[in-house]
PQR file of N, CA, C, O and H, with PARSE charges and radii, in Angstrom:
ATOM      1  N   MET A   1      -8.035  14.057   8.035 -0.4000 1.5000
ATOM      2  CA  MET A   1      -7.316  12.816   7.797 -0.0000 2.0000
ATOM      3  C   MET A   1      -5.818  13.075   7.797  0.5500 1.7000
ATOM      4  O   MET A   1      -5.349  14.118   7.341 -0.5500 1.4000
ATOM      5  N   ALA A   2      -5.093  12.120   8.310 -0.4000 1.5000
ATOM      6  CA  ALA A   2      -3.634  12.186   8.308 -0.0000 2.0000
ATOM      7  C   ALA A   2      -3.099  11.475   7.070  0.5500 1.7000
ATOM      8  O   ALA A   2      -3.732  10.556   6.550 -0.5500 1.4000
ATOM      9  H   ALA A   2      -5.474  11.273   8.680  0.4000 1.0000
ATOM     10  N   SER A   3      -1.953  11.898   6.611 -0.4000 1.5000
ATOM     11  CA  SER A   3      -1.303  11.291   5.455 -0.0000 2.0000
ATOM     12  C   SER A   3      -0.142  10.432   5.944  0.5500 1.7000
ATOM     13  O   SER A   3       0.665  10.877   6.760 -0.5500 1.4000
ATOM     14  H   SER A   3      -1.439  12.645   7.033  0.4000 1.0000
ATOM     15  N   TYR A   4      -0.062   9.205   5.444 -0.4000 1.5000
ATOM     16  CA  TYR A   4       0.959   8.252   5.867 -0.0000 2.0000
ATOM     17  C   TYR A   4       1.771   7.790   4.663  0.5500 1.7000
ATOM     18  O   TYR A   4       1.240   7.671   3.559 -0.5500 1.4000
ATOM     19  H   TYR A   4      -0.718   8.844   4.782  0.4000 1.0000
ATOM     20  N   ALA A   5       3.048   7.533   4.875 -0.4000 1.5000
ATOM     21  CA  ALA A   5       3.918   6.946   3.856 -0.0000 2.0000
ATOM     22  C   ALA A   5       4.215   5.507   4.279  0.5500 1.7000
ATOM     23  O   ALA A   5       4.693   5.261   5.386 -0.5500 1.4000
ATOM     24  H   ALA A   5       3.479   7.630   5.771  0.4000 1.0000
ATOM     25  N   ILE A   6       3.929   4.577   3.397 -0.4000 1.5000
ATOM     26  CA  ILE A   6       4.163   3.164   3.670 -0.0000 2.0000
ATOM     27  C   ILE A   6       5.295   2.707   2.764  0.5500 1.7000
ATOM     28  O   ILE A   6       5.210   2.849   1.544 -0.5500 1.4000
ATOM     29  H   ILE A   6       3.540   4.777   2.498  0.4000 1.0000
ATOM     30  N   LEU A   7       6.348   2.163   3.346 -0.4000 1.5000
ATOM     31  CA  LEU A   7       7.470   1.636   2.581 -0.0000 2.0000
ATOM     32  C   LEU A   7       7.268   0.140   2.388  0.5500 1.7000
ATOM     33  O   LEU A   7       7.003  -0.587   3.345 -0.5500 1.4000
ATOM     34  H   LEU A   7       6.417   2.048   4.337  0.4000 1.0000
ATOM     35  N   VAL A   8       7.392  -0.313   1.152 -0.4000 1.5000
ATOM     36  CA  VAL A   8       7.099  -1.706   0.807 -0.0000 2.0000
ATOM     37  C   VAL A   8       8.337  -2.354   0.203  0.5500 1.7000
ATOM     38  O   VAL A   8       9.022  -1.761  -0.631 -0.5500 1.4000
ATOM     39  H   VAL A   8       7.607   0.277   0.374  0.4000 1.0000
ATOM     40  N   LYS A   9       8.608  -3.568   0.632 -0.4000 1.5000
ATOM     41  CA  LYS A   9       9.702  -4.351   0.063 -0.0000 2.0000
ATOM     42  C   LYS A   9       9.114  -5.666  -0.448  0.5500 1.7000
ATOM     43  O   LYS A   9       8.465  -6.396   0.302 -0.5500 1.4000
ATOM     44  H   LYS A   9       8.051  -4.050   1.309  0.4000 1.0000
ATOM     45  N   TYR A  10       9.345  -5.962  -1.718 -0.4000 1.5000
ATOM     46  CA  TYR A  10       8.839  -7.200  -2.293 -0.0000 2.0000
ATOM     47  C   TYR A  10       9.530  -8.403  -1.679  0.5500 1.7000
ATOM     48  O   TYR A  10      10.726  -8.362  -1.393 -0.5500 1.4000
ATOM     49  H   TYR A  10       9.873  -5.369  -2.327  0.4000 1.0000
ATOM     50  N   THR A  11       8.779  -9.470  -1.480 -0.4000 1.5000
ATOM     51  CA  THR A  11       9.357 -10.752  -1.086 -0.0000 2.0000
ATOM     52  C   THR A  11       9.804 -11.474  -2.355  0.5500 1.7000
ATOM     53  O   THR A  11       9.508 -11.020  -3.461 -0.5500 1.4000
ATOM     54  H   THR A  11       7.807  -9.504  -1.713  0.4000 1.0000
ATOM     55  N   THR A  12      10.499 -12.569  -2.209 -0.4000 1.5000
ATOM     56  CA  THR A  12      10.910 -13.366  -3.371 -0.0000 2.0000
ATOM     57  C   THR A  12       9.687 -13.817  -4.154  0.5500 1.7000
ATOM     58  O   THR A  12       9.688 -13.794  -5.385 -0.5500 1.4000
ATOM     59  H   THR A  12      10.739 -12.938  -1.311  0.4000 1.0000
ATOM     60  N   GLN A  13       8.646 -14.227  -3.441 -0.4000 1.5000
ATOM     61  CA  GLN A  13       7.406 -14.656  -4.096 -0.0000 2.0000
ATOM     62  C   GLN A  13       6.750 -13.485  -4.820  0.5500 1.7000
ATOM     63  O   GLN A  13       6.206 -13.656  -5.911 -0.5500 1.4000
ATOM     64  H   GLN A  13       8.645 -14.246  -2.441  0.4000 1.0000
ATOM     65  N   GLY A  14       6.800 -12.299  -4.218 -0.4000 1.5000
ATOM     66  CA  GLY A  14       6.226 -11.117  -4.856 -0.0000 2.0000
ATOM     67  C   GLY A  14       6.925 -10.769  -6.154  0.5500 1.7000
ATOM     68  O   GLY A  14       6.277 -10.373  -7.122 -0.5500 1.4000
ATOM     69  H   GLY A  14       7.242 -12.160  -3.332  0.4000 1.0000
ATOM     70  N   VAL A  15       8.244 -10.911  -6.184 -0.4000 1.5000
ATOM     71  CA  VAL A  15       9.015 -10.643  -7.401 -0.0000 2.0000
ATOM     72  C   VAL A  15       8.662 -11.668  -8.477  0.5500 1.7000
ATOM     73  O   VAL A  15       8.577 -11.323  -9.655 -0.5500 1.4000
ATOM     74  H   VAL A  15       8.771 -11.233  -5.397  0.4000 1.0000
ATOM     75  N   GLN A  16       8.456 -12.919  -8.082 -0.4000 1.5000
ATOM     76  CA  GLN A  16       8.104 -13.964  -9.046 -0.0000 2.0000
ATOM     77  C   GLN A  16       6.748 -13.703  -9.698  0.5500 1.7000
ATOM     78  O   GLN A  16       6.503 -14.137 -10.824 -0.5500 1.4000
ATOM     79  H   GLN A  16       8.525 -13.199  -7.124  0.4000 1.0000
ATOM     80  N   HIS A  17       5.869 -12.995  -8.990 -0.4000 1.5000
ATOM     81  CA  HIS A  17       4.520 -12.706  -9.501 -0.0000 2.0000
ATOM     82  C   HIS A  17       4.343 -11.214  -9.758  0.5500 1.7000
ATOM     83  O   HIS A  17       3.258 -10.676  -9.534 -0.5500 1.4000
ATOM     84  H   HIS A  17       6.068 -12.643  -8.075  0.4000 1.0000
ATOM     85  N   ILE A  18       5.374 -10.549 -10.216 -0.4000 1.5000
ATOM     86  CA  ILE A  18       5.368  -9.100 -10.393 -0.0000 2.0000
ATOM     87  C   ILE A  18       4.297  -8.646 -11.392  0.5500 1.7000
ATOM     88  O   ILE A  18       3.791  -7.529 -11.289 -0.5500 1.4000
ATOM     89  H   ILE A  18       6.255 -10.986 -10.397  0.4000 1.0000
ATOM     90  N   LYS A  19       3.956  -9.497 -12.345 -0.4000 1.5000
ATOM     91  CA  LYS A  19       2.950  -9.128 -13.341 -0.0000 2.0000
ATOM     92  C   LYS A  19       1.557  -8.977 -12.733  0.5500 1.7000
ATOM     93  O   LYS A  19       0.668  -8.405 -13.364 -0.5500 1.4000
ATOM     94  H   LYS A  19       4.367 -10.405 -12.428  0.4000 1.0000
ATOM     95  N   GLU A  20       1.359  -9.478 -11.528 -0.4000 1.5000
ATOM     96  CA  GLU A  20       0.076  -9.354 -10.845 -0.0000 2.0000
ATOM     97  C   GLU A  20      -0.030  -8.037 -10.069  0.5500 1.7000
ATOM     98  O   GLU A  20      -1.066  -7.759  -9.465 -0.5500 1.4000
ATOM     99  H   GLU A  20       2.082  -9.943 -11.016  0.4000 1.0000
ATOM    100  N   SER A  21       1.020  -7.236 -10.080 -0.4000 1.5000
ATOM    101  CA  SER A  21       1.050  -5.996  -9.297 -0.0000 2.0000
ATOM    102  C   SER A  21      -0.098  -5.036  -9.594  0.5500 1.7000
ATOM    103  O   SER A  21      -0.678  -4.499  -8.650 -0.5500 1.4000
ATOM    104  H   SER A  21       1.862  -7.462 -10.571  0.4000 1.0000
ATOM    105  N   PRO A  22      -0.460  -4.791 -10.868 -0.5600 1.5000
ATOM    106  CA  PRO A  22      -1.588  -3.868 -11.110  0.2800 2.0000
ATOM    107  C   PRO A  22      -2.892  -4.327 -10.448  0.5500 1.7000
ATOM    108  O   PRO A  22      -3.652  -3.509  -9.930 -0.5500 1.4000
ATOM    109  N   ALA A  23      -3.142  -5.624 -10.468 -0.4000 1.5000
ATOM    110  CA  ALA A  23      -4.355  -6.145  -9.821 -0.0000 2.0000
ATOM    111  C   ALA A  23      -4.264  -5.998  -8.304  0.5500 1.7000
ATOM    112  O   ALA A  23      -5.268  -5.737  -7.643 -0.5500 1.4000
ATOM    113  H   ALA A  23      -2.524  -6.289 -10.888  0.4000 1.0000
ATOM    114  N   ARG A  24      -3.071  -6.163  -7.758 -0.4000 1.5000
ATOM    115  CA  ARG A  24      -2.886  -6.005  -6.310 -0.0000 2.0000
ATOM    116  C   ARG A  24      -3.093  -4.557  -5.890  0.5500 1.7000
ATOM    117  O   ARG A  24      -3.669  -4.288  -4.836 -0.5500 1.4000
ATOM    118  H   ARG A  24      -2.255  -6.375  -8.296  0.4000 1.0000
ATOM    119  N   VAL A  25      -2.623  -3.619  -6.719 -0.4000 1.5000
ATOM    120  CA  VAL A  25      -2.830  -2.200  -6.428 -0.0000 2.0000
ATOM    121  C   VAL A  25      -4.319  -1.884  -6.426  0.5500 1.7000
ATOM    122  O   VAL A  25      -4.808  -1.189  -5.536 -0.5500 1.4000
ATOM    123  H   VAL A  25      -2.155  -3.838  -7.576  0.4000 1.0000
ATOM    124  N   ASP A  26      -5.041  -2.392  -7.419 -0.4000 1.5000
ATOM    125  CA  ASP A  26      -6.498  -2.180  -7.468 -0.0000 2.0000
ATOM    126  C   ASP A  26      -7.184  -2.769  -6.239  0.5500 1.7000
ATOM    127  O   ASP A  26      -8.092  -2.158  -5.675 -0.5500 1.4000
ATOM    128  H   ASP A  26      -4.644  -2.958  -8.142  0.4000 1.0000
ATOM    129  N   GLY A  27      -6.751  -3.949  -5.831 -0.4000 1.5000
ATOM    130  CA  GLY A  27      -7.311  -4.573  -4.631 -0.0000 2.0000
ATOM    131  C   GLY A  27      -7.024  -3.766  -3.380  0.5500 1.7000
ATOM    132  O   GLY A  27      -7.878  -3.651  -2.501 -0.5500 1.4000
ATOM    133  H   GLY A  27      -6.014  -4.445  -6.290  0.4000 1.0000
ATOM    134  N   PHE A  28      -5.812  -3.199  -3.295 -0.4000 1.5000
ATOM    135  CA  PHE A  28      -5.450  -2.379  -2.141 -0.0000 2.0000
ATOM    136  C   PHE A  28      -6.269  -1.100  -2.111  0.5500 1.7000
ATOM    137  O   PHE A  28      -6.696  -0.661  -1.043 -0.5500 1.4000
ATOM    138  H   PHE A  28      -5.118  -3.293  -4.009  0.4000 1.0000
ATOM    139  N   LYS A  29      -6.493  -0.494  -3.277 -0.4000 1.5000
ATOM    140  CA  LYS A  29      -7.329   0.714  -3.351 -0.0000 2.0000
ATOM    141  C   LYS A  29      -8.737   0.413  -2.841  0.5500 1.7000
ATOM    142  O   LYS A  29      -9.307   1.188  -2.072 -0.5500 1.4000
ATOM    143  H   LYS A  29      -6.146  -0.851  -4.145  0.4000 1.0000
ATOM    144  N   ALA A  30      -9.290  -0.717  -3.275 -0.4000 1.5000
ATOM    145  CA  ALA A  30     -10.638  -1.105  -2.840 -0.0000 2.0000
ATOM    146  C   ALA A  30     -10.675  -1.362  -1.335  0.5500 1.7000
ATOM    147  O   ALA A  30     -11.638  -0.980  -0.669 -0.5500 1.4000
ATOM    148  H   ALA A  30      -8.827  -1.346  -3.899  0.4000 1.0000
ATOM    149  N   LEU A  31      -9.641  -2.003  -0.793 -0.4000 1.5000
ATOM    150  CA  LEU A  31      -9.569  -2.260   0.638 -0.0000 2.0000
ATOM    151  C   LEU A  31      -9.487  -0.949   1.416  0.5500 1.7000
ATOM    152  O   LEU A  31     -10.134  -0.791   2.452 -0.5500 1.4000
ATOM    153  H   LEU A  31      -8.859  -2.312  -1.334  0.4000 1.0000
ATOM    154  N   CYS A  32      -8.690  -0.017   0.911 -0.4000 1.5000
ATOM    155  CA  CYS A  32      -8.593   1.306   1.551 -0.0000 2.0000
ATOM    156  C   CYS A  32      -9.962   1.948   1.635  0.5500 1.7000
ATOM    157  O   CYS A  32     -10.376   2.424   2.693 -0.5500 1.4000
ATOM    158  H   CYS A  32      -8.164  -0.146   0.070  0.4000 1.0000
ATOM    159  N   LYS A  33     -10.663   1.955   0.506 -0.4000 1.5000
ATOM    160  CA  LYS A  33     -11.995   2.582   0.458 -0.0000 2.0000
ATOM    161  C   LYS A  33     -12.947   1.910   1.438  0.5500 1.7000
ATOM    162  O   LYS A  33     -13.712   2.579   2.132 -0.5500 1.4000
ATOM    163  H   LYS A  33     -10.327   1.569  -0.352  0.4000 1.0000
ATOM    164  N   GLN A  34     -12.893   0.580   1.491 -0.4000 1.5000
ATOM    165  CA  GLN A  34     -13.760  -0.192   2.390 -0.0000 2.0000
ATOM    166  C   GLN A  34     -13.491   0.159   3.855  0.5500 1.7000
ATOM    167  O   GLN A  34     -14.410   0.139   4.674 -0.5500 1.4000
ATOM    168  H   GLN A  34     -12.271   0.037   0.927  0.4000 1.0000
ATOM    169  N   MET A  35     -12.240   0.478   4.187 -0.4000 1.5000
ATOM    170  CA  MET A  35     -11.875   0.748   5.571 -0.0000 2.0000
ATOM    171  C   MET A  35     -11.882   2.238   5.902  0.5500 1.7000
ATOM    172  O   MET A  35     -11.479   2.634   6.996 -0.5500 1.4000
ATOM    173  H   MET A  35     -11.494   0.494   3.522  0.4000 1.0000
ATOM    174  N   GLY A  36     -12.340   3.068   4.957 -0.4000 1.5000
ATOM    175  CA  GLY A  36     -12.448   4.495   5.224 -0.0000 2.0000
ATOM    176  C   GLY A  36     -11.161   5.266   5.014  0.5500 1.7000
ATOM    177  O   GLY A  36     -10.993   6.357   5.558 -0.5500 1.4000
ATOM    178  H   GLY A  36     -12.668   2.747   4.068  0.4000 1.0000
ATOM    179  N   ALA A  37     -10.251   4.711   4.229 -0.4000 1.5000
ATOM    180  CA  ALA A  37      -8.985   5.382   3.917 -0.0000 2.0000
ATOM    181  C   ALA A  37      -8.939   5.612   2.410  0.5500 1.7000
ATOM    182  O   ALA A  37      -9.849   5.213   1.682 -0.5500 1.4000
ATOM    183  H   ALA A  37     -10.387   3.825   3.787  0.4000 1.0000
ATOM    184  N   GLU A  38      -7.875   6.254   1.954 -0.4000 1.5000
ATOM    185  CA  GLU A  38      -7.722   6.493   0.521 -0.0000 2.0000
ATOM    186  C   GLU A  38      -6.252   6.394   0.130  0.5500 1.7000
ATOM    187  O   GLU A  38      -5.393   7.037   0.732 -0.5500 1.4000
ATOM    188  H   GLU A  38      -7.136   6.577   2.544  0.4000 1.0000
ATOM    189  N   MET A  39      -5.972   5.575  -0.892 -0.4000 1.5000
ATOM    190  CA  MET A  39      -4.612   5.515  -1.418 -0.0000 2.0000
ATOM    191  C   MET A  39      -4.442   6.692  -2.359  0.5500 1.7000
ATOM    192  O   MET A  39      -5.146   6.801  -3.363 -0.5500 1.4000
ATOM    193  H   MET A  39      -6.670   5.052  -1.381  0.4000 1.0000
ATOM    194  N   LYS A  40      -3.502   7.578  -2.032 -0.4000 1.5000
ATOM    195  CA  LYS A  40      -3.289   8.794  -2.818 -0.0000 2.0000
ATOM    196  C   LYS A  40      -2.321   8.568  -3.971  0.5500 1.7000
ATOM    197  O   LYS A  40      -2.551   9.060  -5.075 -0.5500 1.4000
ATOM    198  H   LYS A  40      -2.930   7.489  -1.216  0.4000 1.0000
ATOM    199  N   SER A  41      -1.241   7.833  -3.728 -0.4000 1.5000
ATOM    200  CA  SER A  41      -0.257   7.622  -4.788 -0.0000 2.0000
ATOM    201  C   SER A  41       0.605   6.408  -4.470  0.5500 1.7000
ATOM    202  O   SER A  41       0.669   5.936  -3.335 -0.5500 1.4000
ATOM    203  H   SER A  41      -1.054   7.434  -2.830  0.4000 1.0000
ATOM    204  N   ILE A  42       1.259   5.925  -5.509 -0.4000 1.5000
ATOM    205  CA  ILE A  42       2.199   4.821  -5.365 -0.0000 2.0000
ATOM    206  C   ILE A  42       3.410   5.151  -6.235  0.5500 1.7000
ATOM    207  O   ILE A  42       3.264   5.582  -7.379 -0.5500 1.4000
ATOM    208  H   ILE A  42       1.207   6.308  -6.431  0.4000 1.0000
ATOM    209  N   HIS A  43       4.599   4.946  -5.686 -0.4000 1.5000
ATOM    210  CA  HIS A  43       5.834   5.295  -6.387 -0.0000 2.0000
ATOM    211  C   HIS A  43       6.813   4.131  -6.310  0.5500 1.7000
ATOM    212  O   HIS A  43       6.981   3.516  -5.257 -0.5500 1.4000
ATOM    213  H   HIS A  43       4.717   4.596  -4.756  0.4000 1.0000
ATOM    214  N   LEU A  44       7.458   3.836  -7.435 -0.4000 1.5000
ATOM    215  CA  LEU A  44       8.533   2.853  -7.430 -0.0000 2.0000
ATOM    216  C   LEU A  44       9.757   3.484  -6.791  0.5500 1.7000
ATOM    217  O   LEU A  44       9.998   4.681  -6.946 -0.5500 1.4000
ATOM    218  H   LEU A  44       7.322   4.336  -8.290  0.4000 1.0000
ATOM    219  N   ALA A  45      10.519   2.690  -6.085 -0.4000 1.5000
ATOM    220  CA  ALA A  45      11.704   3.197  -5.398 -0.0000 2.0000
ATOM    221  C   ALA A  45      12.904   2.318  -5.737  0.5500 1.7000
ATOM    222  O   ALA A  45      12.759   1.184  -6.192 -0.5500 1.4000
ATOM    223  H   ALA A  45      10.324   1.717  -5.960  0.4000 1.0000
ATOM    224  N   MET A  46      14.064   2.859  -5.509 -0.4000 1.5000
ATOM    225  CA  MET A  46      15.296   2.097  -5.698 -0.0000 2.0000
ATOM    226  C   MET A  46      16.024   2.053  -4.368  0.5500 1.7000
ATOM    227  O   MET A  46      15.980   3.007  -3.590 -0.5500 1.4000
ATOM    228  H   MET A  46      14.182   3.781  -5.140  0.4000 1.0000
ATOM    229  N   GLY A  47      16.695   0.937  -4.114 -0.4000 1.5000
ATOM    230  CA  GLY A  47      17.434   0.821  -2.868 -0.0000 2.0000
ATOM    231  C   GLY A  47      16.791  -0.180  -1.936  0.5500 1.7000
ATOM    232  O   GLY A  47      16.372  -1.260  -2.354 -0.5500 1.4000
ATOM    233  H   GLY A  47      16.731   0.162  -4.745  0.4000 1.0000
ATOM    234  N   ARG A  48      16.716   0.184  -0.679 -0.4000 1.5000
ATOM    235  CA  ARG A  48      16.250  -0.727   0.363 -0.0000 2.0000
ATOM    236  C   ARG A  48      14.780  -1.138   0.182  0.5500 1.7000
ATOM    237  O   ARG A  48      14.411  -2.268   0.501 -0.5500 1.4000
ATOM    238  H   ARG A  48      17.055   1.061  -0.339  0.4000 1.0000
ATOM    239  N   TYR A  49      13.947  -0.232  -0.325 -0.4000 1.5000
ATOM    240  CA  TYR A  49      12.516  -0.504  -0.505 -0.0000 2.0000
ATOM    241  C   TYR A  49      12.158  -0.452  -1.980  0.5500 1.7000
ATOM    242  O   TYR A  49      12.854   0.179  -2.776 -0.5500 1.4000
ATOM    243  H   TYR A  49      14.246   0.686  -0.584  0.4000 1.0000
ATOM    244  N   ASP A  50      11.065  -1.121  -2.339 -0.4000 1.5000
ATOM    245  CA  ASP A  50      10.644  -1.196  -3.737 -0.0000 2.0000
ATOM    246  C   ASP A  50       9.525  -0.211  -4.074  0.5500 1.7000
ATOM    247  O   ASP A  50       9.425   0.258  -5.208 -0.5500 1.4000
ATOM    248  H   ASP A  50      10.500  -1.634  -1.692  0.4000 1.0000
ATOM    249  N   LEU A  51       8.691   0.096  -3.092 -0.4000 1.5000
ATOM    250  CA  LEU A  51       7.561   0.993  -3.327 -0.0000 2.0000
ATOM    251  C   LEU A  51       7.393   1.950  -2.163  0.5500 1.7000
ATOM    252  O   LEU A  51       7.759   1.646  -1.028 -0.5500 1.4000
ATOM    253  H   LEU A  51       8.772  -0.285  -2.172  0.4000 1.0000
ATOM    254  N   LEU A  52       6.836   3.107  -2.464 -0.4000 1.5000
ATOM    255  CA  LEU A  52       6.387   4.039  -1.444 -0.0000 2.0000
ATOM    256  C   LEU A  52       4.918   4.313  -1.755  0.5500 1.7000
ATOM    257  O   LEU A  52       4.582   4.750  -2.855 -0.5500 1.4000
ATOM    258  H   LEU A  52       6.539   3.354  -3.386  0.4000 1.0000
ATOM    259  N   VAL A  53       4.057   4.059  -0.793 -0.4000 1.5000
ATOM    260  CA  VAL A  53       2.622   4.236  -0.982 -0.0000 2.0000
ATOM    261  C   VAL A  53       2.140   5.319  -0.026  0.5500 1.7000
ATOM    262  O   VAL A  53       2.400   5.257   1.176 -0.5500 1.4000
ATOM    263  H   VAL A  53       4.330   3.704   0.101  0.4000 1.0000
ATOM    264  N   GLN A  54       1.436   6.310  -0.564 -0.4000 1.5000
ATOM    265  CA  GLN A  54       0.872   7.375   0.266 -0.0000 2.0000
ATOM    266  C   GLN A  54      -0.602   7.075   0.494  0.5500 1.7000
ATOM    267  O   GLN A  54      -1.368   6.903  -0.454 -0.5500 1.4000
ATOM    268  H   GLN A  54       1.224   6.361  -1.540  0.4000 1.0000
ATOM    269  N   VAL A  55      -0.987   7.015   1.765 -0.4000 1.5000
ATOM    270  CA  VAL A  55      -2.367   6.699   2.156 -0.0000 2.0000
ATOM    271  C   VAL A  55      -2.864   7.757   3.130  0.5500 1.7000
ATOM    272  O   VAL A  55      -2.149   8.146   4.054 -0.5500 1.4000
ATOM    273  H   VAL A  55      -0.365   7.155   2.535  0.4000 1.0000
ATOM    274  N   ASP A  56      -4.085   8.218   2.921 -0.4000 1.5000
ATOM    275  CA  ASP A  56      -4.752   9.087   3.884 -0.0000 2.0000
ATOM    276  C   ASP A  56      -5.700   8.230   4.708  0.5500 1.7000
ATOM    277  O   ASP A  56      -6.514   7.491   4.153 -0.5500 1.4000
ATOM    278  H   ASP A  56      -4.665   7.902   2.170  0.4000 1.0000
ATOM    279  N   ALA A  57      -5.598   8.325   6.029 -0.4000 1.5000
ATOM    280  CA  ALA A  57      -6.454   7.559   6.932 -0.0000 2.0000
ATOM    281  C   ALA A  57      -6.828   8.433   8.114  0.5500 1.7000
ATOM    282  O   ALA A  57      -6.129   9.396   8.428 -0.5500 1.4000
ATOM    283  H   ALA A  57      -4.937   8.925   6.480  0.4000 1.0000
ATOM    284  N   SER A  58      -7.923   8.099   8.766 -0.4000 1.5000
ATOM    285  CA  SER A  58      -8.423   8.920   9.863 -0.0000 2.0000
ATOM    286  C   SER A  58      -7.536   8.850  11.102  0.5500 1.7000
ATOM    287  O   SER A  58      -7.442   9.822  11.852 -0.5500 1.4000
ATOM    288  H   SER A  58      -8.491   7.316   8.511  0.4000 1.0000
ATOM    289  N   ASP A  59      -6.882   7.704  11.325 -0.4000 1.5000
ATOM    290  CA  ASP A  59      -6.033   7.572  12.517 -0.0000 2.0000
ATOM    291  C   ASP A  59      -5.062   6.404  12.367  0.5500 1.7000
ATOM    292  O   ASP A  59      -5.132   5.643  11.402 -0.5500 1.4000
ATOM    293  H   ASP A  59      -6.957   6.914  10.716  0.4000 1.0000
ATOM    294  N   ASP A  60      -4.161   6.276  13.329 -0.4000 1.5000
ATOM    295  CA  ASP A  60      -3.145   5.217  13.302 -0.0000 2.0000
ATOM    296  C   ASP A  60      -3.772   3.827  13.344  0.5500 1.7000
ATOM    297  O   ASP A  60      -3.277   2.907  12.692 -0.5500 1.4000
ATOM    298  H   ASP A  60      -4.104   6.895  14.112  0.4000 1.0000
ATOM    299  N   ALA A  61      -4.843   3.664  14.097 -0.4000 1.5000
ATOM    300  CA  ALA A  61      -5.485   2.355  14.226 -0.0000 2.0000
ATOM    301  C   ALA A  61      -6.052   1.894  12.880  0.5500 1.7000
ATOM    302  O   ALA A  61      -5.944   0.718  12.532 -0.5500 1.4000
ATOM    303  H   ALA A  61      -5.245   4.411  14.626  0.4000 1.0000
ATOM    304  N   THR A  62      -6.647   2.805  12.132 -0.4000 1.5000
ATOM    305  CA  THR A  62      -7.185   2.464  10.810 -0.0000 2.0000
ATOM    306  C   THR A  62      -6.072   2.037   9.887  0.5500 1.7000
ATOM    307  O   THR A  62      -6.213   1.054   9.159 -0.5500 1.4000
ATOM    308  H   THR A  62      -6.734   3.761  12.414  0.4000 1.0000
ATOM    309  N   LEU A  63      -4.973   2.752   9.902 -0.4000 1.5000
ATOM    310  CA  LEU A  63      -3.846   2.402   9.045 -0.0000 2.0000
ATOM    311  C   LEU A  63      -3.265   1.045   9.443  0.5500 1.7000
ATOM    312  O   LEU A  63      -2.935   0.240   8.573 -0.5500 1.4000
ATOM    313  H   LEU A  63      -4.858   3.550  10.493  0.4000 1.0000
ATOM    314  N   ALA A  64      -3.137   0.786  10.726 -0.4000 1.5000
ATOM    315  CA  ALA A  64      -2.619  -0.503  11.189 -0.0000 2.0000
ATOM    316  C   ALA A  64      -3.516  -1.649  10.727  0.5500 1.7000
ATOM    317  O   ALA A  64      -3.016  -2.677  10.272 -0.5500 1.4000
ATOM    318  H   ALA A  64      -3.405   1.440  11.433  0.4000 1.0000
ATOM    319  N   LYS A  65      -4.823  -1.484  10.839 -0.4000 1.5000
ATOM    320  CA  LYS A  65      -5.757  -2.522  10.383 -0.0000 2.0000
ATOM    321  C   LYS A  65      -5.614  -2.742   8.883  0.5500 1.7000
ATOM    322  O   LYS A  65      -5.658  -3.876   8.407 -0.5500 1.4000
ATOM    323  H   LYS A  65      -5.229  -0.648  11.209  0.4000 1.0000
ATOM    324  N   LEU A  66      -5.445  -1.657   8.147 -0.4000 1.5000
ATOM    325  CA  LEU A  66      -5.304  -1.745   6.696 -0.0000 2.0000
ATOM    326  C   LEU A  66      -4.034  -2.508   6.314  0.5500 1.7000
ATOM    327  O   LEU A  66      -4.070  -3.381   5.447 -0.5500 1.4000
ATOM    328  H   LEU A  66      -5.410  -0.735   8.534  0.4000 1.0000
ATOM    329  N   ILE A  67      -2.938  -2.184   6.946 -0.4000 1.5000
ATOM    330  CA  ILE A  67      -1.669  -2.841   6.635 -0.0000 2.0000
ATOM    331  C   ILE A  67      -1.714  -4.329   7.003  0.5500 1.7000
ATOM    332  O   ILE A  67      -1.192  -5.169   6.270 -0.5500 1.4000
ATOM    333  H   ILE A  67      -2.909  -1.475   7.650  0.4000 1.0000
ATOM    334  N   LEU A  68      -2.332  -4.643   8.127 -0.4000 1.5000
ATOM    335  CA  LEU A  68      -2.395  -6.035   8.577 -0.0000 2.0000
ATOM    336  C   LEU A  68      -3.388  -6.863   7.760  0.5500 1.7000
ATOM    337  O   LEU A  68      -3.299  -8.090   7.736 -0.5500 1.4000
ATOM    338  H   LEU A  68      -2.756  -3.960   8.723  0.4000 1.0000
ATOM    339  N   ALA A  69      -4.326  -6.202   7.097 -0.4000 1.5000
ATOM    340  CA  ALA A  69      -5.303  -6.925   6.271 -0.0000 2.0000
ATOM    341  C   ALA A  69      -4.625  -7.440   5.019  0.5500 1.7000
ATOM    342  O   ALA A  69      -5.268  -8.077   4.186 -0.5500 1.4000
ATOM    343  H   ALA A  69      -4.399  -5.205   7.117  0.4000 1.0000
TER
END
């Protein structure tokens, strides 16, 4: 499996619902598992992006499907 870094930037709506973030992370973990990938870690960031998410996936196509889902 390859390891990927995903940079995430919150939208205005995402910031308004920031308290829902733990549930969204759990949902993303479940989606990763369903698609044959694994979320390894999530880190808060400062600056241009808000989060850095490390995901292991079998290939680029799997990661693209995961991100678009």
